[in-house]
C-alpha positions in Angstrom: -14.7 1.8 12.3 -10.7 2.6 12.7 -9.6 -0.2 10.0 -11.7 -1.7 7.0 -10.2 -4.4 4.7 -11.3 -5.2 1.3 -10.3 -7.3 -1.0 -6.6 -7.1 0.3 -3.6 -9.3 -2.0 -0.1 -8.6 -1.5 2.1 -11.2 -3.7 6.3 -11.9 -4.4 8.3 -12.8 -7.0 9.8 -16.0 -6.2 13.7 -16.7 -7.7 12.3 -18.5 -10.9 10.1 -15.0 -11.2 5.9 -16.7 -10.7 4.4 -14.1 -8.6 3.9 -15.6 -4.7 0.7 -14.9 -3.6 1.6 -13.9 0.8 -1.6 -11.8 1.9 -5.5 -12.6 0.0 -7.7 -11.0 3.0 -11.4 -10.5 1.4 -12.7 -8.4 4.9 -11.4 -7.7 8.1 -12.8 -5.0 10.5 -11.0 -3.3 13.5 -13.6 -1.0 15.8 -11.7 2.4 17.4 -10.5 1.1 20.8 -11.2 -2.8 20.4 -8.1 -5.1 21.6 -7.2 -8.7 18.4 -4.9 -11.0 18.5 -4.0 -13.4 15.3 -2.3 -16.0 16.1 -0.8 -17.1 13.5 2.9 -19.5 12.9 6.2 -17.7 11.6 6.0 -17.4 7.5 2.5 -16.9 7.6 2.3 -13.6 6.3 1.4 -11.9 9.0 4.6 -9.3 9.0 3.0 -8.7 5.5 -0.4 -7.7 6.6 0.8 -5.1 9.4 3.6 -4.1 6.9 0.2 -3.8 4.5 -1.7 -1.9 7.7 1.1 0.5 8.2 1.5 1.9 4.4 4.6 0.4 4.6 4.6 -2.4 1.3 2.3 -1.3 -1.0 -0.6 -3.3 -1.8 -0.7 -5.1 -5.5 -4.8 -4.3 -5.0 -7.4 -3.8 -2.5 -8.7 -0.6 -0.2 -7.4 -0.8 3.3 -9.8 2.5 5.4 -7.4 3.6 8.7 -10.2 6.0 10.5 -11.6 6.4 7.2 -9.0 7.5 4.7 -8.6 5.3 1.7 -4.1 4.6 2.3 -4.0 2.8 -0.9 -4.8 5.7 -2.4 -2.0 7.7 -1.7 1.1 8.0 -3.2 4.6 6.6 -0.3 4.8 9.8 0.8 1.4 10.7 2.0 0.7 6.5 3.7 4.2 7.9 5.6 2.5 11.0 6.9 -1.2 8.8 7.7 1.1 6.8 9.7 2.7 9.2 11.5 -1.0 10.5 11.8 -2.8 7.8 13.1 -0.4 4.4 13.0 1.5 3.1 16.2 4.2 0.5 15.0 5.6 -1.7 18.0 8.2 -4.0 16.0 9.7 -7.0 17.2 12.9 -6.3 16.9 12.3 -2.9 18.4 14.6 -0.7 15.9 16.1 2.2 18.3 18.1 4.2 16.4 21.4 3.1 18.5 23.9 6.5 18.4 19.6 8.3 19.9 19.7 8.5 23.5 16.6 6.5 24.9 14.0 10.4 25.3 16.0 11.2 21.7 14.2 8.0 20.0 10.9 8.7 21.2 10.8 12.9 20.1 12.9 11.7 16.7 9.3 9.7 16.7 7.5 12.7 17.0 9.0 14.8 14.6 7.3 13.0 11.3 3.8 13.2 13.3 2.0 16.6 14.4 5.0 18.1 16.0 7.5 17.6 19.1 6.5 17.6 23.3 8.8 17.2 24.9 6.8 17.0 27.8 4.7 14.2 26.7 7.7 12.3 25.6 8.8 12.3 29.4 5.0 11.7 31.1 5.5 8.1 28.3 8.4 7.2 29.6 7.6 7.5 33.1 4.3 5.6 32.7 6.5 3.0 30.9 8.9 3.4 33.8 11.7 5.1 32.3 11.9 8.6 34.5 15.3 7.8 35.3 16.6 6.0 32.2 16.0 9.2 29.5 19.4 9.8 28.9 20.6 6.7 29.3 21.6 5.2 25.6 19.5 2.2 24.2 22.5 -0.8 24.8 22.7 1.2 28.4 19.2 -0.9 28.7 17.6 -5.0 29.6 16.1 -5.9 26.7 12.8 -5.4 27.8 14.2 -1.5 29.0 13.6 -0.9 25.1 10.7 -2.8 24.3 8.5 -0.3 26.6 11.4 2.5 25.0 9.1 0.8 21.6 5.4 1.3 23.5 6.7 5.3 24.4 7.2 5.5 20.9 4.7 3.5 19.2 2.2 6.2 21.9 3.9 9.2 21.4 1.4 10.9 18.0 -1.5 10.0 19.7 -1.6 7.2 16.8 -5.2 5.4 16.8 -4.6 2.3 16.3 -1.1 0.8 17.1 -0.5 -2.4 15.6 2.7 -4.9 18.1 4.2 -7.6 16.0 5.8 -10.1 18.0 6.1 -7.3 20.7 7.3 -10.0 23.5 9.7 -13.0 21.4 12.8 -11.4 23.3 11.5 -11.1 25.9 11.1 -13.8 28.8 7.7 -15.1 30.5 7.7 -12.8 33.0 8.3 -9.9 31.1 6.3 -11.1 28.7 3.6 -11.0 30.4 4.1 -7.4 31.3 5.3 -6.8 28.9 2.0 -6.8 27.4 -0.3 -6.2 29.7 1.9 -2.2 29.8 1.0 -1.8 26.1 -2.6 -3.6 26.5 -3.1 -0.8 29.3 -1.2 2.2 28.0 -3.0 1.7 24.4 -6.6 1.7 26.8 -5.4 5.2 28.3 -4.5 6.6 25.3 -7.8 5.4 22.7 -6.0 3.6 20.3 -7.4 0.5 18.8 -4.3 -2.6 19.3 -4.2 -5.1 16.5 -1.5 -7.7 17.8 0.0 -10.9 16.0 2.3 -13.5 17.0 2.3 -17.1 17.5 2.9 -17.2 21.4 -0.2 -19.0 22.9 1.0 -17.9 25.8 0.3 -14.1 24.7 -2.4 -15.0 22.9 -3.9 -16.3 26.4 -4.0 -12.7 27.8 -5.6 -11.9 24.9 -10.1 -11.6 24.8 -9.9 -11.3 21.5 -7.5 -14.1 19.2 -8.4 -14.7 16.1 -6.4 -17.6 13.2 -5.1 -15.8 10.6 -5.7 -18.2 8.7 -9.3 -17.5 8.8 -9.0 -14.6 7.4 -5.7 -14.7 4.7 -6.9 -16.4 2.3 -3.8 -16.8 0.4 -2.3 -19.5 -1.9 0.9 -21.4 -0.1 
């Protein structure tokens, strides 16, 4: 099992000091190499759920196992190291470093993992159709091309699990379909499981396995 979650709880404090539950997931499983989409509206806690799995946020309670390692038992630096070794994350806003070239953005991501492999970085960028853009800066790329850089960066460290947060939300319909197809193909080629969250019906229609986020998230409104 690539991802196993039990009794996960995350709350935030409201301005008046009240604890507000955002995520309460009793049980969730994702197998190795599996591709699953979670459907949920904006504000439903989907991004918080992914950030908990990635170790960006710490859970209030519960257990998150990624590749057999209990993420919730690790310190913040430990979660960072696990994320670098086992996880890839595709953000809706891409989060590319504007002062670095396309190649440098991917190579920098490698520096937090097992080590820098420029040949792999170039190969991944070629796979996503950016072999001629290695030395361009993000501002010199279209939105769709920036998203492709984000895909290459997410796969740079041979992750076992890729998380995708509304990854096509900034693209038009045609480019969204093409980019999602690319994400799924590259994950399959690299043997990575994929967990995508979205509220877009057309995006969800491309997946054989779709679940409602509300069916696993029991947080009180």
